[in-house]
N, C-alpha and C positions, 0 to 999 in steps of 0.2 A: 503495499497501499505506500510505499514512498512516493511524494508527490502530493497525496492528498492532504489538505491543509486543515480539512474540517469534514463533519459528518454528511454534509451538505455536498461535498465533494465523491463523498463514498457511495453516498446513496441517488447522485443525481440522475442515473438511467431510471432508478425505481420510480423516484417521485413523479419526473418527467413522464415515464409510462403511463401511470396511476393518474395523472393530470388528464393526459390524453381520452382514457378509458371512461373517466367520469365526464369529460366533453361531449364524446361519443354515445352516451347512453343518454344525456341530455338531450340532445339533438335528435335521437332516434325515438325517444318517449315525444317529444314536441310534435315531430313528425307523423307518428303512428297511432296517436293516443285516441283519435277520432275514428279508428276503424273498429269494427264491431270485433270482440273476443280478443283485443290486443291485451297485453300484460306486461306491464312494466318489468324490466329484469335489472333488479338492482346490480352495481358492482360490489363483487366482494374478493376480498384479498384472502388469499391460503396457499399454503406451501403444494406446491404442483407432485414434488418428487415425494412425498408420504404413500404409501400403499394403500391408504384409506381415502385416497383424493374421490373415488366415484362415489363412495357413501354422502363425504363432504359435501360435494358437488349437490347433492339431493336433500342436505338438511335443508329444515322449514327454516324461515326468516324468525319464526316465534321463538325457536330455540336460542337464538343468538341475544333474543331481546330479553329473556329469562336469565341471563346468566349474571352472576354477582361477581364483585371484584376478587372475591375470595376462591371462586370458581377457576379449574385449570382449564385454558382453552380447549376446545375439542379434539384439537390435531395431537394434544399433549396427553391424553387419557389412554390408557391402556383397554382394549376391549375384550 
């Protein structure tokens, strides 16, 4: 990590990519919200190298909403 001056430098690609994903989600929502059957797809950040990624991808948003500060993230739990 030589040459990196801050965490912003280290994670610049991550932050930039996340910003573009959020902007694309906003544009898609505005463009398609009037179509019958359209459902907003939220932007989720999760590790994709986790073998349980396919399960996490199907997890309901309500599961995330009910997490407390003391709960482990889903991807860190043993199933």
